[in-house]
C-alpha positions in Angstrom: 7.2 -29.1 0.9 3.4 -30.4 0.9 3.8 -31.1 4.5 0.5 -30.3 6.3 1.2 -31.6 10.0 4.4 -30.9 12.0 4.4 -32.0 15.7 7.5 -31.3 17.8 6.0 -31.1 21.4 8.1 -31.8 24.0 11.7 -31.9 22.8 14.7 -30.0 23.6 14.7 -27.5 20.5 16.9 -24.5 21.0 16.8 -22.8 17.7 14.8 -22.7 14.3 15.6 -21.8 10.9 13.7 -18.5 10.6 12.3 -19.6 7.5 11.4 -23.2 8.2 7.9 -22.5 8.8 6.6 -19.9 6.6 8.1 -21.8 3.4 5.9 -24.8 4.2 2.6 -23.4 2.2 0.5 -26.4 3.1 1.0 -26.5 7.0 -2.1 -26.2 8.8 -0.9 -28.1 12.1 2.5 -27.1 13.6 3.0 -27.4 17.4 6.1 -26.6 19.4 4.8 -26.9 23.0 7.0 -27.8 25.7 10.3 -26.7 23.8 11.2 -24.2 26.5 14.8 -24.0 24.8 12.9 -21.5 22.3 12.6 -18.0 24.1 9.0 -17.5 23.0 7.9 -20.8 24.0 9.5 -20.2 27.5 7.5 -17.0 27.7 4.3 -18.4 26.9 3.7 -17.3 23.5 1.6 -19.5 21.0 2.4 -20.4 17.7 -0.5 -20.4 15.2 -1.4 -23.8 13.6 -0.2 -22.7 10.3 3.2 -21.3 12.0 2.4 -18.0 10.6 1.3 -16.0 13.5 2.7 -15.6 17.1 0.4 -14.6 20.0 2.2 -13.1 23.0 -1.0 -11.2 24.1 -1.9 -10.8 28.0 1.2 -12.7 29.3 2.2 -10.2 32.0 5.3 -9.7 30.4 7.0 -6.7 31.7 10.0 -4.3 31.6 12.5 -5.0 28.8 11.5 -7.9 26.1 13.9 -9.4 23.9 13.2 -12.6 22.3 15.7 -13.9 19.5 14.2 -17.3 18.5 10.9 -15.8 16.9 10.8 -16.9 13.3 9.4 -15.4 10.2 5.8 -14.3 10.6 2.7 -12.8 9.0 1.4 -11.5 12.4 2.9 -10.7 16.1 0.8 -9.9 18.9 2.6 -8.4 21.9 -0.6 -6.5 23.2 -1.9 -6.4 26.6 1.4 -6.6 28.7 3.3 -4.4 30.7 6.2 -3.9 28.4 8.3 -0.9 28.8 10.8 -1.4 26.1 11.6 -3.8 23.3 14.4 -5.1 21.1 13.0 -4.6 17.4 15.4 -7.2 16.0 12.9 -9.8 17.7 11.1 -9.4 14.3 14.1 -8.6 12.0 13.4 -12.0 10.2 9.8 -10.7 9.1 11.0 -7.5 7.4 9.5 -8.5 4.2 6.6 -10.7 5.5 4.9 -9.1 8.4 1.6 -7.5 7.8 0.4 -7.0 11.2 1.9 -5.9 14.5 0.0 -5.3 17.8 1.9 -3.6 20.5 -1.0 -1.6 22.2 -1.9 -1.7 25.6 1.6 -1.5 27.0 4.0 0.9 28.9 6.1 1.6 25.8 7.8 5.1 25.5 10.1 4.9 22.6 9.2 3.1 19.3 11.5 5.0 17.0 13.0 2.2 15.2 10.1 -0.5 15.5 8.5 -0.3 12.2 11.9 0.2 10.1 11.9 -1.8 6.9 8.9 -3.6 7.5 8.0 -3.2 3.6 4.7 -5.3 4.0 3.3 -4.1 7.4 -0.5 -3.3 6.8 -1.9 -2.8 10.4 0.3 -1.4 13.2 -1.3 -1.0 16.7 0.3 1.3 19.3 -2.4 2.8 21.2 -2.7 3.1 24.8 1.1 3.1 25.6 3.0 6.1 27.1 4.9 6.9 23.5 6.6 10.2 23.9 7.5 10.8 20.3 7.4 9.8 16.6 10.1 10.6 14.3 9.4 12.8 11.0 10.1 9.6 9.0 8.6 7.2 11.5 6.6 5.3 8.8 8.3 6.1 5.6 9.4 2.4 4.8 5.8 1.2 5.7 4.4 1.8 2.0 1.4 -0.8 2.5 0.3 0.6 5.9 -3.2 1.2 5.8 -4.4 1.1 9.6 -2.2 2.9 12.3 -3.5 3.6 15.6 -1.5 5.7 18.0 -4.1 7.1 20.1 -3.8 7.5 23.9 -0.2 8.3 24.1 1.8 11.2 25.4 2.6 12.9 21.9 2.5 16.7 22.0 -0.5 17.0 19.3 -2.3 14.7 21.3 -2.1 16.8 24.4 -3.8 19.6 22.5 -6.6 17.2 21.3 -5.5 16.7 17.8 -5.4 13.1 16.6 -3.4 11.4 13.9 -6.5 9.4 12.1 -6.1 5.8 11.5 -5.1 6.1 7.9 -1.9 7.3 9.1 -1.7 10.2 6.6 -4.2 12.6 8.3 -3.7 15.0 11.4 -7.0 16.4 12.6 -6.7 19.7 14.8 -10.3 20.6 13.7 -11.8 22.9 16.1 -9.8 22.1 19.2 -9.5 25.8 20.7 -5.6 26.0 19.6 -4.5 29.4 19.8 -1.1 31.4 19.9 1.9 29.9 18.4 1.6 26.2 17.4 4.7 24.0 17.0 4.0 20.3 17.2 7.3 18.0 17.0 5.8 14.7 17.3 4.2 14.6 13.9 5.6 12.1 11.4 5.7 14.7 9.1 7.1 12.7 6.1 4.1 10.6 5.8 1.4 13.2 6.5 -0.7 14.2 3.5 -3.4 16.4 5.2 -3.5 18.5 8.1 -6.8 20.2 9.2 -6.4 23.2 11.6 -9.7 24.8 10.8 -11.8 26.6 13.1 -9.0 27.5 15.2 -8.7 31.3 14.0 -6.3 32.6 16.9 -3.5 30.4 15.5 -3.9 31.5 11.7 -0.9 33.8 11.8 1.6 31.0 12.7 2.2 28.6 10.0 5.3 27.4 11.7 3.5 24.1 12.6 3.9 22.8 9.1 
């Protein structure tokens, strides 16, 4: 368990024990290049030297993405592709370990179950997609979440100029010119602690938005 270097390039590996790398605490130089029997290698993703991070950024991945060989990780990056949908079971082995999940700059529309049971998640990037809704309990299981970016999506509160701040607990609708009846349905309301609707005097008689 004091293994530091683990070179497995250009073999015929088709599966990994999901916990095989993350349990090697001293690992600093692992490489699986050329093992195209592993779907994340076949798609061009790069495993970090310590085996705890997987970079699938800017690989022209498109449409539906479903890789089932991804091991347990601390960081997973699928940003800057053209992904329209994903199977969240791809990171099922990392529910207790994953700290950073980057899915920004894609074409995602539905992410309802993506963060379920990611109990160690600290950073979640979902900005610059086409996400159309967030469930009220969207981030309930993410007790450690400290940075959340959902900016530049197709959520109803964003269409009115409001923003979910990166703390993930504050909805800012201050001075957005809101008027009439307000009823946002895309707010992750179970984890919202503060809503600022000040300086929108014409909607003051309609508390239904809370």
